[in-house]
C-alpha positions as CSV (number, residue, x, y, z in Angstrom):
1,M,92.8,-7.9,-79.0
2,K,92.3,-4.9,-76.5
3,P,89.7,-5.6,-73.9
4,I,87.6,-2.6,-74.9
5,L,87.6,-3.7,-78.6
6,K,86.7,-7.2,-77.6
7,S,83.8,-5.9,-75.5
8,L,82.6,-3.7,-78.2
9,T,82.8,-6.4,-80.8
10,L,80.8,-8.7,-78.6
11,A,78.3,-6.0,-78.1
12,L,78.0,-5.5,-81.8
13,I,77.4,-9.2,-82.3
14,L,74.5,-9.0,-79.8
15,I,73.1,-5.9,-81.4
16,F,73.1,-7.5,-84.8
17,S,71.5,-10.6,-83.5
18,A,68.9,-8.9,-81.4
19,M,67.8,-6.5,-84.2
20,A,67.5,-9.1,-86.9
21,A,64.1,-9.3,-88.6
22,A,62.2,-9.8,-91.8
23,G,59.6,-8.1,-93.9
24,A,56.6,-10.2,-93.1
25,A,53.6,-7.9,-92.6
26,E,51.5,-10.0,-90.1
27,G,52.5,-10.1,-86.5
28,A,53.4,-13.3,-84.7
29,V,51.5,-14.6,-81.7
30,Y,54.6,-14.6,-79.6
31,E,52.8,-15.4,-76.3
32,T,52.2,-19.0,-77.6
33,L,55.9,-19.6,-78.1
34,F,57.3,-19.1,-74.5
35,E,57.0,-21.1,-71.3
36,K,53.9,-20.4,-69.2
37,D,56.0,-19.0,-66.2
38,L,58.4,-16.2,-67.1
39,L,60.2,-13.5,-65.2
40,F,59.9,-10.9,-68.0
41,F,58.2,-10.6,-71.3
42,M,58.1,-7.8,-73.9
43,K,56.8,-7.6,-77.5
44,V,56.5,-5.2,-80.4
45,D,54.1,-6.4,-83.0
46,D,54.9,-3.8,-85.6
47,L,58.1,-1.9,-85.1
48,A,58.2,-0.4,-88.6
49,T,54.8,1.4,-87.9
50,L,56.0,2.5,-84.5
51,Q,59.2,4.0,-86.1
52,Q,57.1,5.8,-88.7
53,K,54.8,7.3,-86.1
54,S,57.8,8.3,-83.9
55,E,59.0,10.6,-86.7
56,S,56.4,13.1,-85.6
57,S,57.6,13.0,-82.0
58,P,59.5,15.9,-80.4
59,W,62.6,13.7,-79.7
60,H,62.9,12.7,-83.3
61,K,62.9,16.3,-84.4
62,L,65.3,17.2,-81.7
63,M,67.8,14.6,-83.0
64,Q,67.7,16.3,-86.4
65,D,68.6,19.8,-85.0
66,K,71.9,21.0,-86.4
67,E,73.5,21.4,-83.0
68,V,72.6,17.8,-82.1
69,V,73.8,16.5,-85.5
70,D,77.1,18.4,-85.0
71,F,77.5,17.0,-81.5
72,L,76.9,13.4,-82.6
73,E,79.4,13.6,-85.5
74,K,82.4,12.7,-83.4
75,P,80.7,9.8,-81.5
76,I,79.5,8.3,-84.7
77,A,82.9,8.5,-86.3
78,E,84.5,7.0,-83.2
79,L,82.0,4.1,-83.2
80,Q,82.7,3.5,-86.9
81,G,86.4,3.2,-86.1
82,R,85.7,0.8,-83.2
83,I,84.1,-1.8,-85.5
84,E,87.4,-2.3,-87.3
85,V,87.9,-5.7,-85.8
86,L,84.5,-6.8,-87.0
87,N,85.1,-5.3,-90.4
88,A,88.4,-7.2,-90.7
89,I,86.6,-10.5,-90.2
90,L,83.9,-9.6,-92.7
91,T,86.3,-8.3,-95.3
92,E,88.3,-11.5,-95.1
93,K,85.4,-13.9,-95.1
94,L,82.7,-12.0,-97.2
95,G,84.5,-9.2,-98.9
96,M,82.1,-6.7,-97.3
97,E,82.4,-3.9,-94.8
98,L,79.8,-2.5,-92.4
99,K,79.0,1.1,-91.5
100,L,76.9,2.3,-88.6
101,E,74.1,3.3,-91.0
102,D,73.8,-0.3,-92.0
103,F,72.3,-1.1,-88.7
104,A,69.1,0.4,-89.8
105,D,68.8,-2.5,-92.3
106,F,68.3,-4.9,-89.3
107,I,65.4,-3.1,-87.6
108,P,62.8,-5.9,-87.0
109,Q,59.2,-5.8,-88.1
110,S,58.2,-7.5,-84.9
111,F,59.9,-9.3,-82.1
112,A,59.5,-10.6,-78.5
113,V,62.0,-11.2,-75.8
114,A,61.6,-13.0,-72.5
115,V,63.6,-14.0,-69.4
116,E,62.8,-17.5,-68.3
117,M,62.4,-18.9,-64.9
118,P,65.8,-20.3,-63.7
119,R,66.2,-24.0,-64.3
120,E,67.3,-24.6,-60.7
121,G,64.4,-22.5,-59.3
122,K,66.7,-19.8,-57.7
123,I,68.7,-16.9,-59.1
124,N,72.1,-17.3,-57.4
125,S,74.1,-15.4,-60.0
126,R,73.5,-13.7,-63.4
127,K,74.5,-16.9,-65.1
128,D,71.2,-18.4,-63.9
129,L,69.2,-15.9,-66.0
130,S,68.3,-17.0,-69.5
131,F,66.9,-14.6,-72.1
132,V,65.4,-15.6,-75.5
133,L,64.6,-13.3,-78.3
134,V,62.5,-14.4,-81.3
135,A,61.9,-12.2,-84.4
136,R,59.9,-12.7,-87.5
137,M,62.5,-13.5,-90.1
138,S,63.2,-15.8,-93.0
139,K,66.7,-16.8,-93.8
140,E,65.7,-16.6,-97.5
141,D,64.8,-13.0,-97.1
142,E,67.4,-10.6,-98.5
143,K,68.1,-9.0,-95.1
144,G,68.0,-12.3,-93.4
145,E,70.4,-13.8,-95.8
146,R,72.8,-10.9,-95.2
147,L,72.6,-11.3,-91.4
148,A,73.1,-15.0,-91.7
149,A,76.2,-14.5,-93.8
150,I,77.6,-12.0,-91.2
151,L,77.0,-14.4,-88.3
152,D,78.5,-17.3,-90.2
153,A,81.6,-15.2,-90.9
154,L,81.9,-14.5,-87.2
155,V,81.4,-18.1,-86.3
156,A,84.1,-19.1,-88.8
157,S,86.5,-16.3,-87.8
158,E,88.5,-18.6,-85.4
159,E,89.4,-15.7,-83.1
160,D,91.2,-17.0,-80.0
161,W,88.6,-15.4,-77.7
162,L,85.6,-17.0,-79.6
163,M,84.7,-20.6,-79.7
164,R,81.7,-22.2,-81.5
165,R,79.6,-25.3,-81.1
166,E,77.1,-26.6,-83.6
167,M,74.2,-28.9,-82.9
168,E,70.9,-30.2,-84.4
169,V,67.5,-29.7,-82.8
170,E,64.3,-30.8,-84.5
171,G,66.1,-30.8,-87.8
172,E,67.4,-27.2,-87.3
173,T,71.0,-26.1,-86.8
174,L,71.9,-24.2,-83.7
175,Q,75.1,-22.2,-83.6
176,G,76.6,-21.7,-80.1
177,L,79.2,-18.9,-79.5
178,F,81.3,-19.0,-76.4
179,L,83.5,-16.3,-74.9
180,V,86.9,-17.7,-74.0
181,D,89.2,-15.9,-71.5
182,E,92.1,-17.0,-69.3
183,N,89.9,-18.3,-66.5
184,D,86.7,-19.5,-67.9
185,T,84.5,-20.4,-70.9
186,E,81.2,-18.6,-70.9
187,T,78.2,-18.8,-73.2
188,L,78.0,-15.6,-75.3
189,L,74.9,-16.4,-77.3
190,T,73.2,-19.1,-79.3
191,Y,71.2,-18.5,-82.5
192,A,69.2,-20.4,-85.1
193,F,67.1,-19.7,-88.1
194,V,63.8,-21.6,-88.0
195,D,61.5,-21.3,-91.0
196,E,60.3,-17.7,-90.8
197,Y,61.9,-16.9,-87.5
198,F,65.2,-15.9,-86.1
199,V,66.0,-17.0,-82.5
200,V,68.8,-15.8,-80.3
201,G,69.6,-16.3,-76.6
202,N,72.4,-16.3,-74.0
203,K,71.9,-20.0,-73.2
204,L,71.9,-23.1,-75.4
205,G,68.9,-24.6,-73.5
206,G,66.7,-21.5,-74.0
207,V,67.2,-21.4,-77.7
208,R,66.8,-25.2,-77.9
209,R,63.4,-25.0,-76.2
210,M,62.3,-22.1,-78.5
211,V,63.2,-24.1,-81.6
212,T,61.2,-27.1,-80.3
213,S,58.3,-24.7,-79.6
214,L,58.4,-23.3,-83.2
215,K,58.5,-26.7,-84.7
216,K,56.0,-28.6,-82.5
217,G,54.1,-25.9,-80.6
218,R,53.4,-25.9,-76.8
219,D,50.6,-27.5,-74.8
220,E,51.1,-24.8,-72.1
221,H,52.4,-21.4,-73.0
222,F,52.7,-17.9,-71.6
223,G,49.5,-16.7,-73.3
224,Q,47.6,-19.0,-71.0
225,S,49.0,-17.4,-67.8
226,E,46.2,-16.1,-65.7
227,K,48.2,-13.1,-64.7
228,Y,49.0,-12.2,-68.3
229,Q,45.4,-12.7,-69.3
230,H,44.3,-10.4,-66.5
231,L,46.6,-7.7,-67.8
232,V,45.4,-7.9,-71.4
233,G,41.8,-8.1,-70.2
234,L,42.2,-4.9,-68.1
235,M,44.3,-2.8,-70.4
236,G,43.8,-4.3,-73.9
237,D,46.4,-5.3,-76.3
238,K,46.6,-2.2,-78.5
239,G,49.9,-0.7,-77.5
240,D,52.9,-0.3,-79.7
241,L,55.1,-1.9,-77.0
242,L,53.8,-4.2,-74.3
243,S,55.9,-5.3,-71.3
244,Y,55.2,-7.6,-68.4
245,I,57.2,-8.4,-65.2
246,D,56.1,-11.3,-63.0
247,I,56.8,-10.0,-59.5
248,E,55.5,-13.2,-57.9
249,N,57.9,-15.4,-59.9
250,I,60.8,-13.0,-59.2
251,F,60.1,-13.2,-55.4
252,A,59.9,-17.0,-55.7
253,A,63.3,-17.1,-57.5
254,L,65.2,-15.0,-55.0
255,P,68.1,-17.0,-53.4
256,E,67.8,-18.5,-50.0
257,P,69.6,-16.6,-47.2
258,E,73.1,-18.0,-46.4
259,P,73.5,-19.5,-43.0
260,P,75.4,-17.3,-40.5
261,A,79.1,-17.9,-40.4
262,A,80.6,-19.3,-37.3
263,P,82.6,-16.8,-35.3
264,E,86.3,-17.1,-35.7
265,A,88.3,-18.4,-32.7
266,T,90.7,-15.5,-32.9
267,S,88.0,-12.9,-33.0
268,E,88.3,-10.2,-30.3
269,M,84.5,-9.9,-30.2
270,N,82.5,-12.4,-28.3
271,T,79.2,-11.5,-30.1
272,L,77.8,-13.6,-32.9
273,P,77.4,-12.0,-36.3
274,P,73.8,-10.8,-37.1
275,P,71.6,-13.5,-38.6
276,P,71.0,-13.1,-42.4
277,I,67.8,-11.4,-43.5
278,D,65.4,-13.7,-45.2
279,P,64.1,-12.0,-48.4
280,T,60.6,-13.5,-47.9
281,V,60.4,-11.9,-44.5
282,V,61.3,-8.5,-46.0
283,I,58.7,-8.9,-48.8
284,E,56.0,-9.8,-46.3
285,A,56.9,-7.0,-43.9
286,L,56.8,-4.4,-46.7
287,G,53.4,-5.6,-47.8
288,F,54.7,-6.9,-51.1
289,S,53.7,-10.5,-50.7
290,N,50.4,-10.0,-52.5
291,L,52.0,-8.3,-55.5
292,K,51.5,-10.4,-58.6
293,Y,52.8,-8.6,-61.7
294,L,53.7,-5.3,-63.2
295,G,52.7,-4.7,-66.8
296,G,51.7,-2.1,-69.3
297,W,52.1,-0.7,-72.8
298,I,53.2,2.4,-74.7
299,Y,51.4,4.0,-77.6
300,Q,52.9,6.5,-79.9
301,D,50.2,8.7,-81.5
302,P,50.9,9.9,-85.0
303,N,50.4,13.5,-83.9
304,G,53.5,13.3,-81.6
305,E,51.8,12.4,-78.3
306,L,53.1,9.5,-76.3
307,L,50.7,7.6,-74.1
308,S,51.8,5.0,-71.5
309,Y,50.0,2.8,-69.0
310,V,51.5,0.7,-66.2
311,Y,49.5,-1.5,-63.9
312,L,50.6,-3.0,-60.6
313,H,48.4,-5.9,-59.7
314,A,48.0,-6.2,-55.9
315,P,44.9,-8.2,-55.0
316,G,43.8,-9.2,-51.5
317,E,44.3,-7.5,-48.1
318,K,46.7,-4.5,-48.1
319,S,49.5,-4.1,-45.6
320,G,52.8,-2.2,-45.2
321,I,53.6,0.3,-47.9
322,I,50.8,-0.9,-50.2
323,K,48.3,-0.1,-47.5
324,L,49.6,3.4,-47.2
325,L,49.4,3.9,-50.9
326,A,45.9,2.4,-51.1
327,A,44.6,5.1,-48.8
328,G,44.7,7.6,-51.6
329,G,42.3,10.6,-51.8
330,D,40.5,13.0,-54.1
331,P,41.9,13.8,-57.6
332,M,45.2,15.7,-57.4
333,P,45.2,18.9,-59.6
334,V,48.2,20.8,-60.7
335,P,48.7,23.1,-57.7
336,G,48.1,26.8,-58.2
337,F,51.1,27.8,-56.2
338,L,53.5,26.6,-58.9
339,P,54.7,29.5,-61.2
340,S,55.1,29.0,-64.9
341,S,58.8,28.8,-64.3
342,A,58.4,25.5,-62.4
343,F,59.6,22.7,-64.6
344,L,59.1,19.6,-62.3
345,H,56.5,18.7,-59.7
346,E,56.2,15.4,-58.0
347,A,53.4,14.9,-55.4
348,F,52.3,11.7,-53.6
349,R,49.6,10.9,-51.1
350,I,51.1,9.3,-48.0
351,P,49.5,9.5,-44.6
352,I,52.5,10.8,-42.8
353,R,51.5,10.0,-39.2
354,D,50.5,6.5,-40.2
355,A,53.7,6.1,-42.2
356,Y,55.7,6.3,-38.9
357,D,53.7,3.5,-37.4
358,V,54.2,1.4,-40.6
359,L,57.9,2.1,-40.4
360,V,58.1,0.8,-36.8
361,E,55.9,-2.2,-37.7
362,V,58.0,-3.1,-40.8
363,S,61.3,-2.7,-39.0
364,E,60.2,-5.0,-36.2
365,K,59.0,-7.7,-38.6
366,I,62.3,-7.7,-40.4
367,N,64.6,-7.4,-37.4
368,P,62.8,-8.2,-34.1
369,G,63.8,-5.8,-31.4
370,S,64.6,-2.9,-33.8
371,S,61.5,-1.0,-32.8
372,A,63.1,-0.4,-29.4
373,D,66.1,1.1,-31.2
374,I,63.7,3.4,-33.2
375,T,62.0,4.4,-30.0
376,R,65.3,5.3,-28.3
377,G,66.4,7.2,-31.3
378,L,63.2,9.1,-31.4
379,A,63.5,9.9,-27.7
380,S,67.0,11.3,-28.3
381,A,65.7,13.4,-31.2
382,Q,62.9,14.8,-29.0
383,D,65.4,15.8,-26.4
384,A,67.4,17.6,-29.0
385,V,64.5,19.6,-30.5
386,G,62.4,20.0,-27.4
387,V,59.1,18.7,-28.8
388,N,57.3,15.4,-29.3
389,V,58.3,14.7,-32.9
390,V,55.4,12.2,-33.6
391,E,52.5,14.1,-31.9
392,Q,53.7,17.7,-32.5
393,I,55.4,17.5,-35.9
394,L,54.1,14.5,-37.8
395,A,50.5,14.4,-36.5
396,P,49.6,18.0,-37.7
397,L,50.7,17.1,-41.2
398,G,48.3,15.8,-43.8
399,N,48.6,13.2,-46.6
400,E,50.2,15.0,-49.5
401,V,54.0,15.4,-49.9
402,A,55.5,17.2,-52.9
403,I,58.9,18.1,-54.3
404,S,59.0,20.8,-56.9
405,F,61.8,22.6,-58.9
406,I,61.4,26.2,-59.9
407,Q,63.7,28.3,-62.1
408,P,65.2,31.0,-59.8
409,L,65.0,34.7,-60.4
410,E,68.7,35.2,-60.5
411,P,71.6,32.9,-61.4
412,T,74.0,31.7,-58.7
413,M,76.9,31.6,-61.1
414,E,77.5,31.6,-64.8
415,I,78.1,28.3,-66.6
416,E,78.6,28.1,-70.3
417,G,75.9,26.2,-72.1
418,M,73.2,26.7,-69.5
419,P,70.4,29.3,-69.4
420,P,71.3,32.3,-67.2
421,A,68.4,31.7,-64.7
422,M,69.5,28.0,-64.3
423,A,73.3,28.3,-64.3
424,M,74.3,26.8,-61.0
425,T,76.2,23.9,-59.6
426,D,73.3,22.6,-57.4
427,T,69.6,22.9,-56.8
428,T,69.8,25.5,-54.0
429,D,67.6,28.1,-55.6
430,M,65.3,25.5,-57.3
431,L,64.2,23.1,-54.7
432,L,60.8,23.5,-53.0
433,F,59.4,20.9,-50.5
434,S,55.8,21.2,-49.4
435,V,53.5,19.2,-47.2
436,E,49.8,19.4,-46.6
437,V,48.9,20.6,-43.1
438,K,45.8,19.6,-41.1
439,D,46.6,21.6,-37.9
440,A,48.5,24.7,-38.9
441,Q,48.4,26.2,-35.4
442,L,49.9,23.1,-33.8
443,L,52.6,22.8,-36.4
444,E,53.5,26.5,-36.2
445,G,53.8,26.3,-32.5
446,S,56.0,23.2,-32.7
447,L,58.3,24.8,-35.2
448,G,58.5,27.9,-33.2
449,A,59.4,25.9,-30.1
450,I,62.2,24.2,-31.9
451,T,63.5,27.5,-33.3
452,A,63.5,29.1,-29.8
453,K,65.4,26.2,-28.3
454,F,68.2,26.3,-30.9
455,K,68.4,30.1,-30.7
456,D,68.7,29.9,-26.9
457,E,71.5,27.5,-27.3
458,G,73.3,29.8,-29.6
459,Q,73.2,27.4,-32.6
460,I,71.2,29.4,-35.1
461,V,70.2,32.9,-36.0
462,E,66.6,33.5,-37.2
463,E,65.4,36.1,-39.6
464,I,61.7,36.9,-39.9
465,E,60.4,38.6,-43.0
466,D,56.9,39.9,-43.5
467,Y,56.1,39.3,-47.2
468,N,52.6,40.0,-48.6
469,N,51.1,39.6,-45.1
470,L,52.8,36.2,-44.7
471,V,55.8,35.4,-42.4
472,I,58.9,33.8,-43.9
473,H,61.3,32.2,-41.3
474,S,64.9,31.8,-42.4
475,F,67.9,30.4,-40.5
476,A,71.6,30.5,-40.6
477,P,74.3,28.9,-38.3
478,A,75.3,31.3,-35.6
479,D,79.0,30.7,-36.0
480,I,79.2,31.0,-39.8
481,Q,79.2,34.3,-41.8
482,P,76.6,34.0,-44.6
483,M,78.0,34.2,-48.1
484,P,76.3,34.8,-51.5
485,G,74.8,31.6,-52.9
486,M,74.9,29.9,-49.5
487,P,71.8,27.7,-48.8
488,V,69.4,29.4,-46.5
489,P,66.8,27.0,-44.9
490,C,63.5,28.7,-44.7
491,Y,59.8,28.0,-44.4
492,T,56.3,29.5,-44.4
493,I,52.8,28.2,-43.9
494,L,50.3,29.1,-46.7
495,N,46.9,27.8,-47.6
496,D,47.1,24.7,-45.5
497,R,50.6,23.8,-46.7
498,V,54.0,24.3,-45.2
499,F,56.7,25.2,-47.7
500,F,60.4,24.5,-47.1
501,A,63.1,25.8,-49.4
502,L,66.8,26.7,-49.4
503,S,66.3,30.2,-50.7
504,V,64.0,32.9,-49.5
505,N,63.5,33.9,-53.2
506,T,61.9,30.6,-53.9
507,I,59.4,31.1,-51.0
508,R,58.6,34.6,-52.3
509,I,57.9,33.3,-55.8
510,V,55.5,30.7,-54.4
511,I,53.7,33.3,-52.3
512,D,53.3,35.6,-55.3
513,Q,51.9,32.9,-57.5
514,A,49.5,31.4,-54.8
515,Q,48.0,34.9,-54.2
516,Q,47.5,35.7,-57.9
517,E,46.3,32.2,-58.8
518,K,46.7,32.8,-62.6
519,G,49.6,32.4,-65.0
520,G,51.1,29.4,-63.2
521,M,52.2,26.0,-64.4
522,H,48.5,24.9,-64.4
523,D,47.8,27.5,-67.0
524,I,50.5,26.5,-69.5
525,P,48.8,25.5,-72.7
526,M,50.8,22.2,-72.9
527,C,49.8,21.4,-69.3
528,L,46.1,21.9,-70.2
529,L,46.5,19.6,-73.2
530,A,48.1,16.9,-71.1
531,R,45.5,17.1,-68.4
532,E,42.6,17.0,-71.0
533,R,44.1,13.9,-72.6
534,L,44.5,12.1,-69.3
535,D,40.9,13.0,-68.3
536,T,39.7,11.4,-71.5
537,E,41.8,8.2,-71.1
538,A,40.8,7.8,-67.4
539,A,37.4,6.5,-68.4
540,R,39.2,3.3,-69.6
541,F,39.6,2.2,-65.9
542,P,36.3,2.6,-64.0
543,G,35.8,1.5,-60.4
544,L,37.5,2.5,-57.2
545,D,39.5,5.7,-58.0
546,K,41.8,7.1,-55.3
547,A,44.5,9.5,-56.5
548,I,47.9,8.7,-55.0
549,G,50.4,10.6,-57.2
550,L,50.9,13.3,-59.7
551,I,54.1,14.2,-61.7
552,C,54.3,17.2,-64.0
553,M,57.3,18.0,-66.2
554,N,57.9,20.9,-68.5
555,E,60.3,18.9,-70.6
556,G,62.2,21.6,-72.4
557,P,63.5,23.5,-69.3
558,Y,63.9,20.2,-67.4
559,F,66.0,18.4,-70.0
560,G,67.9,21.6,-70.8
561,W,68.9,22.0,-67.2
562,Y,69.7,18.3,-66.7
563,S,71.7,18.3,-69.9
564,G,73.8,21.3,-68.7
565,Q,74.4,19.5,-65.4
566,M,75.6,16.4,-67.2
567,K,77.9,18.4,-69.4
568,M,79.5,20.2,-66.4
569,H,80.0,17.1,-64.3
570,L,81.1,14.8,-67.1
571,S,83.6,17.2,-68.6
572,M,85.1,17.9,-65.1
573,Q,85.4,14.1,-64.3
574,V,86.7,13.2,-67.8
575,R,89.4,15.9,-67.7
576,Y,90.4,15.0,-64.1
577,H,90.8,11.3,-64.7
578,R,92.4,11.6,-68.1
579,N,95.0,14.1,-66.8
580,R,95.6,11.9,-63.7
581,Q,96.2,8.9,-66.0
582,I,98.6,10.9,-68.2
583,R,100.6,12.1,-65.1
584,R,100.9,8.5,-63.8
585,E,102.1,7.3,-67.2
586,E,104.7,10.0,-67.5
587,M,105.9,9.4,-64.0
588,R,106.3,5.6,-64.6
589,A,108.1,6.3,-67.9
590,R,110.5,8.6,-66.1
591,M,111.1,6.1,-63.2
592,E,111.6,3.3,-65.7
593,A,114.1,5.3,-67.7
594,E,116.1,5.9,-64.5
595,G,116.3,2.1,-64.0
596,E,113.8,1.6,-61.2
597,V,112.0,-1.7,-60.9
598,L,108.3,-0.9,-61.0
599,Q,105.5,-2.9,-59.5
600,P,102.6,-3.9,-61.7
601,Q,100.3,-0.9,-62.1
602,A,96.9,-1.1,-60.4
603,Q,94.1,-1.0,-62.9
604,P,91.4,1.7,-62.5
605,D,87.9,0.5,-61.7
606,L,85.3,0.1,-64.4
607,A,83.7,3.5,-63.8
608,I,86.9,5.4,-64.3
609,K,87.8,3.3,-67.4
610,L,84.4,4.3,-68.9
611,L,84.9,7.9,-68.1
612,I,88.3,8.0,-69.7
613,E,86.9,6.1,-72.7
614,L,84.0,8.6,-72.8
615,G,86.5,11.4,-73.4
616,E,87.5,9.8,-76.7
617,F,83.9,9.9,-77.9
618,I,82.5,13.2,-76.8
619,D,83.6,16.7,-77.8
620,F,82.1,18.8,-75.0
621,D,82.6,22.0,-77.0
622,Y,79.7,20.8,-79.3
623,W,77.4,19.8,-76.4
624,P,73.9,21.1,-77.4
625,G,72.7,24.2,-75.5
626,W,69.7,24.2,-73.2
627,Y,67.7,26.2,-75.7
628,V,67.8,23.2,-78.2
629,F,65.6,21.2,-75.9
630,E,63.1,24.0,-75.4
631,R,62.7,24.3,-79.2
632,Y,61.0,20.9,-79.5
633,L,60.1,19.2,-76.2
634,G,56.6,19.5,-74.7
635,F,55.0,18.7,-71.4
636,S,54.6,15.4,-69.5
637,M,52.0,14.5,-67.0
638,V,51.7,11.2,-65.0
639,R,48.8,10.3,-62.7
640,M,48.7,7.4,-60.3
641,R,45.4,6.0,-59.1
642,F,44.4,3.0,-57.0
643,V,41.9,1.1,-59.2
644,E,40.2,-2.1,-58.4
645,E,42.9,-4.5,-57.2
646,G,46.0,-2.5,-58.1
647,I,47.7,0.8,-59.0
648,I,47.3,2.3,-62.5
649,T,49.9,4.8,-63.7
650,E,48.7,6.9,-66.7
651,G,51.2,9.0,-68.5
652,V,51.1,11.4,-71.5
653,S,53.7,13.5,-73.2
654,V,52.3,16.2,-75.5
655,P,54.5,18.0,-78.0
656,N,55.1,21.7,-78.2
657,P,52.1,23.0,-80.1
658,N,54.0,25.9,-81.5
659,P,57.6,24.7,-82.3
660,P,59.8,27.1,-84.2
661,K,61.2,26.4,-87.6
662,V,64.8,25.6,-87.1
663,Q,67.5,25.5,-89.8
664,T,69.2,22.1,-89.8
665,G,71.6,22.7,-92.6
666,A,70.2,21.5,-95.9
667,S,66.5,21.9,-95.0
668,E,64.1,22.8,-92.2
669,V,62.6,20.3,-89.8
670,F,59.1,21.9,-90.0
């Protein structure tokens, strides 16, 4: 069997196993089935209802668009052809054949999956990780009976790469499947049907423990975990999907650092190798030692909105990075300087001057003596720029740092499948970096001193433009002739912010928008809807409220641009590696025909293999255009606040309130 077919077949086995379920209406109390200490836990109590509500979401409607359907036609046909090995087994053993649409028959009503603590206490390799999935399912159910028949056929297939082991636990039969290759025998998965449940995992022990739990119950279970109870008490248990990551347990399971290797006698260097870095020291230095867990849930509203909440529990004294974040500040509005053509804005509250001190402190804790290296490096930088970087550049800056992306006025170059205003190979005319300024006069003087030094040394040429009573400074290398589309570093100071960009046009757009104050991103109807919804939900989490982050995304333009970038880069890479492979094969065939003795051909790495394989699945001529995304997608807003003993991240995605009717072939979506 070809390696790619073997891998695909194994993946299909896992998919069938993981998606197995039954039609029972009531949800299972999955928390009571797992061990008390876990690394990860996730559950969905009613996936059928979630799927039904998701049908009103913009992404569901996008997937029905004719251009998307046409694009997916080839990948679906290719996937159907790749399950020929599985179908050969099923035809021989059961007289049946599977199609991709049959996978929908195995969508569960409810399920939970967990990653257990490693048995040996430490995670030294991926083989130490054990996952267990349990789904509500009866083997007597029609779908369950069908799945059981498929798995039994695979177990009895007697493929040379697949070995099975059967055992009894608490009166139930476990089937263990093992992947066999030339060098090793590795557990693929183990599964069992237990009363009204289906259990599957990658390790025999994990499934055995779950079977025992289903038959006898547990005196101590995950639902009794104080950290999990804290999460549910804070956020409730009303989400469609709940997830939990135990950071404290993960830190405890990190491997011990290996002892330093002895220097070789033949080494030309007389210095000892650097000592290994202890993960616990890094965790402590960064201020992560008091992190307990990360958890949250997602709720799909029937009207198409998607709500999400993530909570990072960090009780106790704050230090390192957490201390910086906990500083926070007043609520962060959508800034008025962003035009309506802005499609992404990410802002965070970070005390910049303090961040330097924290960097030095953290570095010294991790690697004693490194602070001296930072000091020397900073001194060299200050000699190069001619000013005190910390006191004249960092100190005048405030606490808010933001990165924004704005559609440019003119395209840099035409690219098929991308909107004209966004057709470019990079983000030169899109990127905007802004920082809050506490002392504009000091900062402007410092930047002016740096500019004067580089100009005197003949390194740069400065251009000063007076635009709407504001000064835009732009720079170019003195020894390079500027060309169209070439990045032009520039900056201006406006309304207690310093703006940096790689295009003067971007700075002009920001100045125009900041001075008119209306019609920007903050006035987009979808942005107003998202902000209103988050304001309503914010009342769920009273107490200390310090804003530390804001992310706004106009989804249609963003995903349209990102999709166009993916198409361009993937198509170029696929074409390059495929043509290179063809040329190599032709050359080897010619050399072999001439009687040359050839050395074994080196195999390409996994990334190149996947790219070549991708070319068999995707027809880039049918890649959906940018405008398809703008038809359906709405607006996302995420706000981060420091609340009580942790950080709460609240997110909402609102659909386009006025989507067009789009012909999808036989019928219209709306």
